[in-house]
PyMOL Python script that loads the backbone (N, CA, C, O; Angstrom):
from pymol import cmd

cmd.read_pdbstr("""\
ATOM      1  N   MET A   1       7.780  38.224 -45.517  1.00  0.00           N
ATOM      2  CA  MET A   1       7.344  36.745 -45.096  1.00  0.00           C
ATOM      3  C   MET A   1       8.202  35.632 -44.904  1.00  0.00           C
ATOM      4  O   MET A   1       7.993  34.697 -44.132  1.00  0.00           O
ATOM      5  N   LEU A   2       9.231  35.794 -45.689  1.00  0.00           N
ATOM      6  CA  LEU A   2      10.220  34.859 -45.260  1.00  0.00           C
ATOM      7  C   LEU A   2      10.636  34.903 -43.965  1.00  0.00           C
ATOM      8  O   LEU A   2      10.913  33.894 -43.315  1.00  0.00           O
ATOM      9  N   ILE A   3      10.693  35.994 -43.564  1.00  0.00           N
ATOM     10  CA  ILE A   3      11.363  36.244 -41.825  1.00  0.00           C
ATOM     11  C   ILE A   3      10.351  35.474 -41.051  1.00  0.00           C
ATOM     12  O   ILE A   3      10.685  34.684 -40.169  1.00  0.00           O
ATOM     13  N   SER A   4       9.060  35.715 -41.393  1.00  0.00           N
ATOM     14  CA  SER A   4       7.890  35.155 -40.650  1.00  0.00           C
ATOM     15  C   SER A   4       7.783  33.949 -40.512  1.00  0.00           C
ATOM     16  O   SER A   4       7.494  33.501 -39.402  1.00  0.00           O
ATOM     17  N   LEU A   5       7.975  33.157 -41.538  1.00  0.00           N
ATOM     18  CA  LEU A   5       8.075  31.832 -41.792  1.00  0.00           C
ATOM     19  C   LEU A   5       9.256  31.277 -41.141  1.00  0.00           C
ATOM     20  O   LEU A   5       9.045  30.241 -40.510  1.00  0.00           O
ATOM     21  N   LEU A   6      10.921  31.900 -41.148  1.00  0.00           N
ATOM     22  CA  LEU A   6      11.509  31.270 -40.357  1.00  0.00           C
ATOM     23  C   LEU A   6      11.554  31.295 -38.745  1.00  0.00           C
ATOM     24  O   LEU A   6      12.090  30.500 -37.973  1.00  0.00           O
ATOM     25  N   THR A   7      10.908  32.325 -38.521  1.00  0.00           N
ATOM     26  CA  THR A   7      10.487  32.724 -37.100  1.00  0.00           C
ATOM     27  C   THR A   7      10.003  31.546 -36.401  1.00  0.00           C
ATOM     28  O   THR A   7      10.470  31.063 -35.369  1.00  0.00           O
ATOM     29  N   LEU A   8       8.866  31.081 -37.183  1.00  0.00           N
ATOM     30  CA  LEU A   8       7.717  30.162 -37.179  1.00  0.00           C
ATOM     31  C   LEU A   8       8.423  28.960 -36.805  1.00  0.00           C
ATOM     32  O   LEU A   8       8.152  28.335 -35.780  1.00  0.00           O
ATOM     33  N   VAL A   9       9.459  28.579 -37.747  1.00  0.00           N
ATOM     34  CA  VAL A   9       9.886  27.371 -37.592  1.00  0.00           C
ATOM     35  C   VAL A   9      10.901  27.218 -36.665  1.00  0.00           C
ATOM     36  O   VAL A   9      11.220  26.085 -36.305  1.00  0.00           O
ATOM     37  N   LEU A  10      11.567  28.403 -36.139  1.00  0.00           N
ATOM     38  CA  LEU A  10      12.428  28.108 -35.002  1.00  0.00           C
ATOM     39  C   LEU A  10      11.736  27.789 -33.740  1.00  0.00           C
ATOM     40  O   LEU A  10      12.023  26.962 -32.875  1.00  0.00           O
ATOM     41  N   VAL A  11      10.757  28.631 -33.826  1.00  0.00           N
ATOM     42  CA  VAL A  11      10.042  28.790 -32.810  1.00  0.00           C
ATOM     43  C   VAL A  11       8.867  27.281 -32.243  1.00  0.00           C
ATOM     44  O   VAL A  11       8.302  26.958 -31.198  1.00  0.00           O
ATOM     45  N   ALA A  12       8.969  26.796 -33.477  1.00  0.00           N
ATOM     46  CA  ALA A  12       8.024  25.369 -33.456  1.00  0.00           C
ATOM     47  C   ALA A  12       9.219  24.144 -33.171  1.00  0.00           C
ATOM     48  O   ALA A  12       8.841  22.986 -32.998  1.00  0.00           O
ATOM     49  N   CYS A  13      10.719  24.502 -33.134  1.00  0.00           N
ATOM     50  CA  CYS A  13      11.242  23.549 -32.848  1.00  0.00           C
ATOM     51  C   CYS A  13      12.180  23.818 -31.563  1.00  0.00           C
ATOM     52  O   CYS A  13      13.109  23.088 -31.218  1.00  0.00           O
ATOM     53  N   ALA A  14      11.719  25.127 -30.850  1.00  0.00           N
ATOM     54  CA  ALA A  14      12.217  25.026 -29.640  1.00  0.00           C
ATOM     55  C   ALA A  14      12.068  23.638 -28.455  1.00  0.00           C
ATOM     56  O   ALA A  14      11.201  22.765 -28.424  1.00  0.00           O
ATOM     57  N   PRO A  15      12.945  23.786 -27.789  1.00  0.00           N
ATOM     58  CA  PRO A  15      12.645  22.554 -26.785  1.00  0.00           C
ATOM     59  C   PRO A  15      11.666  22.778 -25.705  1.00  0.00           C
ATOM     60  O   PRO A  15      11.706  23.849 -25.099  1.00  0.00           O
ATOM     61  N   ILE A  16      10.849  21.941 -25.419  1.00  0.00           N
ATOM     62  CA  ILE A  16       9.883  21.958 -23.989  1.00  0.00           C
ATOM     63  C   ILE A  16      10.643  21.622 -22.858  1.00  0.00           C
ATOM     64  O   ILE A  16      11.453  20.709 -23.019  1.00  0.00           O
ATOM     65  N   PRO A  17      10.575  22.124 -21.800  1.00  0.00           N
ATOM     66  CA  PRO A  17      11.123  21.861 -20.742  1.00  0.00           C
ATOM     67  C   PRO A  17      10.260  20.666 -20.078  1.00  0.00           C
ATOM     68  O   PRO A  17       9.031  20.742 -20.077  1.00  0.00           O
ATOM     69  N   VAL A  18      10.853  19.695 -19.583  1.00  0.00           N
ATOM     70  CA  VAL A  18      10.136  18.363 -19.060  1.00  0.00           C
ATOM     71  C   VAL A  18      10.637  17.984 -17.479  1.00  0.00           C
ATOM     72  O   VAL A  18      11.777  17.523 -17.411  1.00  0.00           O
ATOM     73  N   ARG A  19      10.095  18.095 -16.552  1.00  0.00           N
ATOM     74  CA  ARG A  19      10.996  17.534 -15.479  1.00  0.00           C
ATOM     75  C   ARG A  19      10.100  16.406 -14.836  1.00  0.00           C
ATOM     76  O   ARG A  19       8.876  16.521 -14.785  1.00  0.00           O
ATOM     77  N   THR A  20      10.720  15.402 -14.391  1.00  0.00           N
ATOM     78  CA  THR A  20      10.271  14.173 -13.817  1.00  0.00           C
ATOM     79  C   THR A  20      10.866  13.836 -12.275  1.00  0.00           C
ATOM     80  O   THR A  20      11.971  14.141 -11.825  1.00  0.00           O
ATOM     81  N   ASP A  21       9.839  13.153 -11.658  1.00  0.00           N
ATOM     82  CA  ASP A  21      10.108  13.031  -9.973  1.00  0.00           C
ATOM     83  C   ASP A  21       9.729  11.337 -10.057  1.00  0.00           C
ATOM     84  O   ASP A  21       8.625  10.928 -10.414  1.00  0.00           O
ATOM     85  N   TRP A  22      10.839  10.478  -9.666  1.00  0.00           N
ATOM     86  CA  TRP A  22      10.538   9.045  -9.255  1.00  0.00           C
ATOM     87  C   TRP A  22      11.140   8.693  -8.199  1.00  0.00           C
ATOM     88  O   TRP A  22      12.043   9.390  -7.736  1.00  0.00           O
ATOM     89  N   LYS A  23      10.703   7.417  -7.567  1.00  0.00           N
ATOM     90  CA  LYS A  23      11.544   6.772  -6.637  1.00  0.00           C
ATOM     91  C   LYS A  23      12.197   5.748  -7.299  1.00  0.00           C
ATOM     92  O   LYS A  23      11.610   5.190  -8.226  1.00  0.00           O
ATOM     93  N   PRO A  24      13.524   5.344  -6.920  1.00  0.00           N
ATOM     94  CA  PRO A  24      14.051   4.500  -7.479  1.00  0.00           C
ATOM     95  C   PRO A  24      13.587   2.717  -7.090  1.00  0.00           C
ATOM     96  O   PRO A  24      13.879   1.736  -7.773  1.00  0.00           O
ATOM     97  N   ASP A  25      12.776   2.742  -5.754  1.00  0.00           N
ATOM     98  CA  ASP A  25      12.479   1.435  -5.345  1.00  0.00           C
ATOM     99  C   ASP A  25      10.706   1.549  -6.059  1.00  0.00           C
ATOM    100  O   ASP A  25       9.970   0.581  -5.868  1.00  0.00           O
ATOM    101  N   ALA A  26      10.360   2.332  -6.562  1.00  0.00           N
ATOM    102  CA  ALA A  26       9.027   2.273  -7.209  1.00  0.00           C
ATOM    103  C   ALA A  26       8.868   0.903  -8.007  1.00  0.00           C
ATOM    104  O   ALA A  26       8.105  -0.038  -7.785  1.00  0.00           O
ATOM    105  N   SER A  27       9.724   1.062  -8.901  1.00  0.00           N
ATOM    106  CA  SER A  27       9.678  -0.220 -10.241  1.00  0.00           C
ATOM    107  C   SER A  27       9.726  -1.789  -9.406  1.00  0.00           C
ATOM    108  O   SER A  27       9.460  -2.836  -9.996  1.00  0.00           O
ATOM    109  N   GLN A  28      10.050  -1.737  -8.177  1.00  0.00           N
ATOM    110  CA  GLN A  28      10.129  -2.703  -7.551  1.00  0.00           C
ATOM    111  C   GLN A  28       8.882  -3.259  -6.917  1.00  0.00           C
ATOM    112  O   GLN A  28       8.478  -4.416  -6.798  1.00  0.00           O
ATOM    113  N   ARG A  29       8.430  -2.186  -6.574  1.00  0.00           N
ATOM    114  CA  ARG A  29       7.011  -2.675  -5.598  1.00  0.00           C
ATOM    115  C   ARG A  29       5.703  -2.829  -6.660  1.00  0.00           C
ATOM    116  O   ARG A  29       4.563  -3.254  -6.474  1.00  0.00           O
ATOM    117  N   VAL A  30       6.321  -2.341  -7.744  1.00  0.00           N
ATOM    118  CA  VAL A  30       4.907  -2.169  -8.892  1.00  0.00           C
ATOM    119  C   VAL A  30       5.194  -3.493  -9.381  1.00  0.00           C
ATOM    120  O   VAL A  30       4.161  -4.162  -9.431  1.00  0.00           O
ATOM    121  N   GLN A  31       6.500  -4.284  -9.862  1.00  0.00           N
ATOM    122  CA  GLN A  31       6.729  -5.271 -10.351  1.00  0.00           C
ATOM    123  C   GLN A  31       6.028  -6.562  -9.096  1.00  0.00           C
ATOM    124  O   GLN A  31       5.839  -7.742  -9.393  1.00  0.00           O
ATOM    125  N   SER A  32       5.818  -6.111  -8.079  1.00  0.00           N
ATOM    126  CA  SER A  32       5.043  -7.208  -7.148  1.00  0.00           C
ATOM    127  C   SER A  32       3.632  -7.332  -7.069  1.00  0.00           C
ATOM    128  O   SER A  32       2.995  -8.141  -6.394  1.00  0.00           O
ATOM    129  N   TRP A  33       3.127  -6.277  -7.975  1.00  0.00           N
ATOM    130  CA  TRP A  33       1.768  -6.155  -8.038  1.00  0.00           C
ATOM    131  C   TRP A  33       1.200  -7.222  -9.114  1.00  0.00           C
ATOM    132  O   TRP A  33       1.821  -7.408 -10.160  1.00  0.00           O
ATOM    133  N   HIS A  34      -0.108  -7.980  -8.802  1.00  0.00           N
ATOM    134  CA  HIS A  34      -0.258  -9.051  -9.780  1.00  0.00           C
ATOM    135  C   HIS A  34      -1.825  -9.065 -10.012  1.00  0.00           C
ATOM    136  O   HIS A  34      -2.359  -9.921 -10.717  1.00  0.00           O
ATOM    137  N   THR A  35      -2.523  -8.058  -9.370  1.00  0.00           N
ATOM    138  CA  THR A  35      -3.902  -7.798  -9.750  1.00  0.00           C
ATOM    139  C   THR A  35      -4.331  -6.220 -10.001  1.00  0.00           C
ATOM    140  O   THR A  35      -3.722  -5.247  -9.556  1.00  0.00           O
ATOM    141  N   TYR A  36      -5.223  -6.202 -10.613  1.00  0.00           N
ATOM    142  CA  TYR A  36      -5.651  -4.559 -10.943  1.00  0.00           C
ATOM    143  C   TYR A  36      -7.082  -4.818 -11.185  1.00  0.00           C
ATOM    144  O   TYR A  36      -7.635  -5.899 -11.390  1.00  0.00           O
ATOM    145  N   ARG A  37      -7.620  -3.546 -11.121  1.00  0.00           N
ATOM    146  CA  ARG A  37      -9.011  -3.428 -11.464  1.00  0.00           C
ATOM    147  C   ARG A  37      -9.275  -2.028 -11.896  1.00  0.00           C
ATOM    148  O   ARG A  37      -8.497  -1.100 -11.678  1.00  0.00           O
ATOM    149  N   TRP A  38     -10.522  -1.912 -12.581  1.00  0.00           N
ATOM    150  CA  TRP A  38     -10.929  -0.646 -13.159  1.00  0.00           C
ATOM    151  C   TRP A  38     -11.744   0.283 -12.519  1.00  0.00           C
ATOM    152  O   TRP A  38     -12.882  -0.079 -12.222  1.00  0.00           O
ATOM    153  N   LEU A  39     -11.401   1.339 -12.268  1.00  0.00           N
ATOM    154  CA  LEU A  39     -12.457   2.436 -11.626  1.00  0.00           C
ATOM    155  C   LEU A  39     -13.322   2.725 -12.321  1.00  0.00           C
ATOM    156  O   LEU A  39     -13.289   2.347 -13.492  1.00  0.00           O
ATOM    157  N   GLN A  40     -14.397   3.498 -11.833  1.00  0.00           N
ATOM    158  CA  GLN A  40     -15.421   4.061 -12.827  1.00  0.00           C
ATOM    159  C   GLN A  40     -14.979   5.005 -13.238  1.00  0.00           C
ATOM    160  O   GLN A  40     -14.272   5.708 -12.516  1.00  0.00           O
ATOM    161  N   PRO A  41     -15.282   5.389 -14.730  1.00  0.00           N
ATOM    162  CA  PRO A  41     -14.834   6.542 -15.130  1.00  0.00           C
ATOM    163  C   PRO A  41     -15.323   7.858 -14.706  1.00  0.00           C
ATOM    164  O   PRO A  41     -16.527   8.024 -14.513  1.00  0.00           O
ATOM    165  N   PRO A  42     -14.294   9.006 -14.515  1.00  0.00           N
ATOM    166  CA  PRO A  42     -15.154  10.294 -13.985  1.00  0.00           C
ATOM    167  C   PRO A  42     -16.334  10.745 -14.976  1.00  0.00           C
ATOM    168  O   PRO A  42     -16.527  10.450 -16.155  1.00  0.00           O
ATOM    169  N   LYS A  43     -17.112  11.626 -14.026  1.00  0.00           N
ATOM    170  CA  LYS A  43     -18.359  11.841 -14.822  1.00  0.00           C
ATOM    171  C   LYS A  43     -17.868  13.315 -15.269  1.00  0.00           C
ATOM    172  O   LYS A  43     -17.163  14.117 -14.657  1.00  0.00           O
ATOM    173  N   PRO A  44     -18.374  13.388 -16.328  1.00  0.00           N
ATOM    174  CA  PRO A  44     -18.341  14.730 -16.976  1.00  0.00           C
ATOM    175  C   PRO A  44     -18.390  15.787 -16.320  1.00  0.00           C
ATOM    176  O   PRO A  44     -19.231  15.731 -15.422  1.00  0.00           O
ATOM    177  N   GLY A  45     -17.726  16.935 -16.401  1.00  0.00           N
ATOM    178  CA  GLY A  45     -17.596  17.795 -15.416  1.00  0.00           C
ATOM    179  C   GLY A  45     -17.854  19.264 -16.140  1.00  0.00           C
ATOM    180  O   GLY A  45     -18.188  19.216 -17.324  1.00  0.00           O
ATOM    181  N   PRO A  46     -17.726  20.538 -15.533  1.00  0.00           N
ATOM    182  CA  PRO A  46     -18.107  21.773 -15.627  1.00  0.00           C
ATOM    183  C   PRO A  46     -17.720  21.858 -17.140  1.00  0.00           C
ATOM    184  O   PRO A  46     -18.724  22.162 -17.784  1.00  0.00           O
ATOM    185  N   ARG A  47     -16.779  21.722 -17.821  1.00  0.00           N
ATOM    186  CA  ARG A  47     -16.163  21.831 -18.873  1.00  0.00           C
ATOM    187  C   ARG A  47     -16.664  21.044 -19.973  1.00  0.00           C
ATOM    188  O   ARG A  47     -16.102  21.093 -21.067  1.00  0.00           O
ATOM    189  N   GLY A  48     -17.596  20.381 -19.785  1.00  0.00           N
ATOM    190  CA  GLY A  48     -18.338  19.471 -20.919  1.00  0.00           C
ATOM    191  C   GLY A  48     -18.026  17.910 -20.622  1.00  0.00           C
ATOM    192  O   GLY A  48     -17.709  17.513 -19.501  1.00  0.00           O
ATOM    193  N   PRO A  49     -18.160  17.000 -21.848  1.00  0.00           N
ATOM    194  CA  PRO A  49     -18.130  15.594 -21.919  1.00  0.00           C
ATOM    195  C   PRO A  49     -16.323  15.351 -21.761  1.00  0.00           C
ATOM    196  O   PRO A  49     -15.420  16.185 -21.696  1.00  0.00           O
ATOM    197  N   ARG A  50     -16.300  14.220 -21.744  1.00  0.00           N
ATOM    198  CA  ARG A  50     -14.819  13.794 -21.522  1.00  0.00           C
ATOM    199  C   ARG A  50     -14.594  13.803 -23.085  1.00  0.00           C
ATOM    200  O   ARG A  50     -15.507  13.628 -23.892  1.00  0.00           O
ATOM    201  N   PRO A  51     -13.278  14.028 -23.419  1.00  0.00           N
ATOM    202  CA  PRO A  51     -12.544  14.138 -24.835  1.00  0.00           C
ATOM    203  C   PRO A  51     -12.838  12.956 -25.361  1.00  0.00           C
ATOM    204  O   PRO A  51     -13.012  13.129 -26.567  1.00  0.00           O
ATOM    205  N   TYR A  52     -13.024  11.504 -24.980  1.00  0.00           N
ATOM    206  CA  TYR A  52     -13.264  10.421 -26.230  1.00  0.00           C
ATOM    207  C   TYR A  52     -14.654   9.881 -25.919  1.00  0.00           C
ATOM    208  O   TYR A  52     -15.431  10.260 -25.043  1.00  0.00           O
ATOM    209  N   THR A  53     -14.808   8.885 -26.852  1.00  0.00           N
ATOM    210  CA  THR A  53     -16.334   8.075 -26.536  1.00  0.00           C
ATOM    211  C   THR A  53     -16.223   7.095 -25.880  1.00  0.00           C
ATOM    212  O   THR A  53     -15.110   6.777 -25.460  1.00  0.00           O
ATOM    213  N   ALA A  54     -17.291   6.376 -25.618  1.00  0.00           N
ATOM    214  CA  ALA A  54     -17.349   5.033 -25.109  1.00  0.00           C
ATOM    215  C   ALA A  54     -16.522   3.798 -26.165  1.00  0.00           C
ATOM    216  O   ALA A  54     -16.166   2.701 -25.735  1.00  0.00           O
ATOM    217  N   ILE A  55     -16.342   4.223 -27.479  1.00  0.00           N
ATOM    218  CA  ILE A  55     -15.674   3.377 -28.217  1.00  0.00           C
ATOM    219  C   ILE A  55     -14.154   3.636 -28.045  1.00  0.00           C
ATOM    220  O   ILE A  55     -13.249   2.806 -28.120  1.00  0.00           O
ATOM    221  N   THR A  56     -14.098   4.506 -27.884  1.00  0.00           N
ATOM    222  CA  THR A  56     -12.572   4.680 -27.756  1.00  0.00           C
ATOM    223  C   THR A  56     -12.105   4.179 -26.422  1.00  0.00           C
ATOM    224  O   THR A  56     -11.128   3.434 -26.351  1.00  0.00           O
ATOM    225  N   HIS A  57     -12.823   4.592 -25.284  1.00  0.00           N
ATOM    226  CA  HIS A  57     -12.788   4.133 -23.731  1.00  0.00           C
ATOM    227  C   HIS A  57     -12.710   2.557 -23.654  1.00  0.00           C
ATOM    228  O   HIS A  57     -11.994   2.023 -22.807  1.00  0.00           O
ATOM    229  N   GLY A  58     -13.389   1.888 -24.469  1.00  0.00           N
ATOM    230  CA  GLY A  58     -13.467   0.427 -24.491  1.00  0.00           C
ATOM    231  C   GLY A  58     -12.209   0.020 -25.207  1.00  0.00           C
ATOM    232  O   GLY A  58     -11.596  -0.868 -24.614  1.00  0.00           O
ATOM    233  N   LYS A  59     -11.619   0.475 -26.420  1.00  0.00           N
ATOM    234  CA  LYS A  59     -10.528   0.233 -26.945  1.00  0.00           C
ATOM    235  C   LYS A  59      -9.340   0.089 -26.036  1.00  0.00           C
ATOM    236  O   LYS A  59      -8.650  -0.909 -25.830  1.00  0.00           O
ATOM    237  N   LEU A  60      -9.229   1.616 -25.408  1.00  0.00           N
ATOM    238  CA  LEU A  60      -8.197   1.721 -24.718  1.00  0.00           C
ATOM    239  C   LEU A  60      -8.237   0.794 -23.126  1.00  0.00           C
ATOM    240  O   LEU A  60      -7.226   0.663 -22.436  1.00  0.00           O
ATOM    241  N   MET A  61      -9.188   0.391 -22.861  1.00  0.00           N
ATOM    242  CA  MET A  61      -9.259  -0.403 -21.633  1.00  0.00           C
ATOM    243  C   MET A  61      -8.517  -1.655 -22.137  1.00  0.00           C
ATOM    244  O   MET A  61      -7.455  -2.014 -21.629  1.00  0.00           O
ATOM    245  N   GLN A  62      -9.298  -2.512 -23.476  1.00  0.00           N
ATOM    246  CA  GLN A  62      -8.866  -3.551 -23.926  1.00  0.00           C
ATOM    247  C   GLN A  62      -7.460  -3.637 -24.197  1.00  0.00           C
ATOM    248  O   GLN A  62      -6.822  -4.611 -23.797  1.00  0.00           O
ATOM    249  N   ALA A  63      -6.753  -2.424 -25.036  1.00  0.00           N
ATOM    250  CA  ALA A  63      -5.290  -2.572 -25.002  1.00  0.00           C
ATOM    251  C   ALA A  63      -4.962  -2.623 -23.563  1.00  0.00           C
ATOM    252  O   ALA A  63      -4.454  -3.717 -23.315  1.00  0.00           O
ATOM    253  N   VAL A  64      -5.044  -1.933 -22.599  1.00  0.00           N
ATOM    254  CA  VAL A  64      -4.288  -1.899 -21.650  1.00  0.00           C
ATOM    255  C   VAL A  64      -4.390  -3.451 -20.710  1.00  0.00           C
ATOM    256  O   VAL A  64      -3.431  -3.957 -20.127  1.00  0.00           O
ATOM    257  N   ASP A  65      -5.649  -3.956 -20.745  1.00  0.00           N
ATOM    258  CA  ASP A  65      -6.131  -5.639 -20.339  1.00  0.00           C
ATOM    259  C   ASP A  65      -4.936  -6.170 -20.915  1.00  0.00           C
ATOM    260  O   ASP A  65      -4.129  -6.692 -20.146  1.00  0.00           O
ATOM    261  N   HIS A  66      -4.664  -6.123 -22.241  1.00  0.00           N
ATOM    262  CA  HIS A  66      -3.750  -7.318 -22.552  1.00  0.00           C
ATOM    263  C   HIS A  66      -2.479  -6.904 -22.384  1.00  0.00           C
ATOM    264  O   HIS A  66      -1.676  -7.833 -22.469  1.00  0.00           O
ATOM    265  N   ALA A  67      -1.946  -5.712 -22.149  1.00  0.00           N
ATOM    266  CA  ALA A  67      -0.642  -5.452 -22.114  1.00  0.00           C
ATOM    267  C   ALA A  67      -0.263  -5.978 -20.550  1.00  0.00           C
ATOM    268  O   ALA A  67       0.765  -6.592 -20.264  1.00  0.00           O
ATOM    269  N   LEU A  68      -1.506  -5.533 -19.456  1.00  0.00           N
ATOM    270  CA  LEU A  68      -0.981  -6.176 -18.290  1.00  0.00           C
ATOM    271  C   LEU A  68      -1.262  -7.761 -18.213  1.00  0.00           C
ATOM    272  O   LEU A  68      -0.703  -8.421 -17.337  1.00  0.00           O
ATOM    273  N   GLN A  69      -1.984  -8.259 -18.978  1.00  0.00           N
ATOM    274  CA  GLN A  69      -2.156  -9.576 -18.915  1.00  0.00           C
ATOM    275  C   GLN A  69      -1.050 -10.556 -19.544  1.00  0.00           C
ATOM    276  O   GLN A  69      -0.790 -11.701 -19.176  1.00  0.00           O
ATOM    277  N   ASP A  70      -0.563  -9.946 -20.406  1.00  0.00           N
ATOM    278  CA  ASP A  70       0.788 -10.387 -21.113  1.00  0.00           C
ATOM    279  C   ASP A  70       2.296 -10.306 -20.267  1.00  0.00           C
ATOM    280  O   ASP A  70       3.388 -10.802 -20.543  1.00  0.00           O
ATOM    281  N   ARG A  71       1.815  -9.394 -19.030  1.00  0.00           N
ATOM    282  CA  ARG A  71       2.925  -9.249 -18.193  1.00  0.00           C
ATOM    283  C   ARG A  71       2.534 -10.417 -16.793  1.00  0.00           C
ATOM    284  O   ARG A  71       3.395 -10.577 -15.928  1.00  0.00           O
ATOM    285  N   GLY A  72       1.404 -11.049 -16.711  1.00  0.00           N
ATOM    286  CA  GLY A  72       0.876 -12.206 -16.042  1.00  0.00           C
ATOM    287  C   GLY A  72      -0.166 -11.697 -14.627  1.00  0.00           C
ATOM    288  O   GLY A  72      -0.512 -12.378 -13.662  1.00  0.00           O
ATOM    289  N   CYS A  73      -0.478 -10.270 -14.945  1.00  0.00           N
ATOM    290  CA  CYS A  73      -1.619  -9.527 -14.269  1.00  0.00           C
ATOM    291  C   CYS A  73      -3.045 -10.079 -14.533  1.00  0.00           C
ATOM    292  O   CYS A  73      -3.423 -10.446 -15.646  1.00  0.00           O
ATOM    293  N   CYS A  74      -3.724 -10.103 -13.524  1.00  0.00           N
ATOM    294  CA  CYS A  74      -4.943 -10.661 -13.920  1.00  0.00           C
ATOM    295  C   CYS A  74      -6.140  -9.639 -12.929  1.00  0.00           C
ATOM    296  O   CYS A  74      -5.981  -9.182 -11.797  1.00  0.00           O
ATOM    297  N   THR A  75      -7.351  -9.518 -13.874  1.00  0.00           N
ATOM    298  CA  THR A  75      -8.214  -8.376 -12.900  1.00  0.00           C
ATOM    299  C   THR A  75      -8.819  -8.795 -12.174  1.00  0.00           C
ATOM    300  O   THR A  75      -8.876 -10.024 -12.215  1.00  0.00           O
ATOM    301  N   THR A  76      -9.541  -8.175 -11.208  1.00  0.00           N
ATOM    302  CA  THR A  76     -10.380  -8.687 -10.110  1.00  0.00           C
ATOM    303  C   THR A  76     -11.498  -7.115 -10.128  1.00  0.00           C
ATOM    304  O   THR A  76     -11.410  -5.911 -10.370  1.00  0.00           O
ATOM    305  N   ALA A  77     -12.497  -8.126  -9.701  1.00  0.00           N
ATOM    306  CA  ALA A  77     -13.913  -7.060  -9.756  1.00  0.00           C
ATOM    307  C   ALA A  77     -13.847  -6.048  -8.421  1.00  0.00           C
ATOM    308  O   ALA A  77     -14.297  -4.902  -8.419  1.00  0.00           O
ATOM    309  N   THR A  78     -13.284  -6.616  -7.443  1.00  0.00           N
ATOM    310  CA  THR A  78     -13.410  -6.149  -6.255  1.00  0.00           C
ATOM    311  C   THR A  78     -12.193  -6.050  -5.692  1.00  0.00           C
ATOM    312  O   THR A  78     -11.366  -6.869  -6.092  1.00  0.00           O
ATOM    313  N   ARG A  79     -11.758  -5.062  -4.649  1.00  0.00           N
ATOM    314  CA  ARG A  79     -10.948  -4.828  -3.923  1.00  0.00           C
ATOM    315  C   ARG A  79     -10.370  -6.146  -3.055  1.00  0.00           C
ATOM    316  O   ARG A  79     -11.096  -6.706  -2.234  1.00  0.00           O
ATOM    317  N   THR A  80      -9.207  -6.518  -3.276  1.00  0.00           N
ATOM    318  CA  THR A  80      -8.879  -7.676  -2.350  1.00  0.00           C
ATOM    319  C   THR A  80      -7.875  -7.052  -1.237  1.00  0.00           C
ATOM    320  O   THR A  80      -7.374  -5.927  -1.253  1.00  0.00           O
ATOM    321  N   SER A  81      -7.716  -8.048  -0.292  1.00  0.00           N
ATOM    322  CA  SER A  81      -6.864  -7.688   0.777  1.00  0.00           C
ATOM    323  C   SER A  81      -5.384  -7.229   0.441  1.00  0.00           C
ATOM    324  O   SER A  81      -4.833  -6.325   1.070  1.00  0.00           O
ATOM    325  N   GLY A  82      -4.825  -7.874  -0.529  1.00  0.00           N
ATOM    326  CA  GLY A  82      -3.683  -7.709  -1.136  1.00  0.00           C
ATOM    327  C   GLY A  82      -3.461  -6.438  -1.823  1.00  0.00           C
ATOM    328  O   GLY A  82      -4.411  -5.656  -1.871  1.00  0.00           O
ATOM    329  N   ARG A  83      -2.399  -6.132  -2.336  1.00  0.00           N
ATOM    330  CA  ARG A  83      -2.291  -4.971  -3.079  1.00  0.00           C
ATOM    331  C   ARG A  83      -2.711  -4.813  -4.625  1.00  0.00           C
ATOM    332  O   ARG A  83      -2.406  -5.688  -5.435  1.00  0.00           O
ATOM    333  N   SER A  84      -3.290  -3.874  -4.930  1.00  0.00           N
ATOM    334  CA  SER A  84      -3.844  -3.878  -6.132  1.00  0.00           C
ATOM    335  C   SER A  84      -3.497  -2.764  -6.781  1.00  0.00           C
ATOM    336  O   SER A  84      -3.585  -1.667  -6.231  1.00  0.00           O
ATOM    337  N   ALA A  85      -3.001  -2.935  -8.205  1.00  0.00           N
ATOM    338  CA  ALA A  85      -2.258  -1.838  -8.943  1.00  0.00           C
ATOM    339  C   ALA A  85      -3.532  -1.014  -9.638  1.00  0.00           C
ATOM    340  O   ALA A  85      -3.318  -0.025 -10.339  1.00  0.00           O
TER     341      ALA A  85
END
""", "prot")
cmd.dss("prot")
cmd.show_as("cartoon", "prot")
cmd.util.cbc("prot")
cmd.orient("prot")
């Protein structure tokens, strides 16, 4: 049993491979955006309902709204001719 427990601990501590891909100039482009808008949430698919409730969705939207507004962004209900994030 001790060997099983030790094996489980070693496997649980194994590194997870992570890959990233980014463009150095993307940060500058994103910083130039000042408006954003919310898209309609996706409809439940064949796998069932979304993994969160309407309450969770509302709290998530509120948190993102506050974070973006703290950075000087504002929401727009419709797409404008300018760039929207």
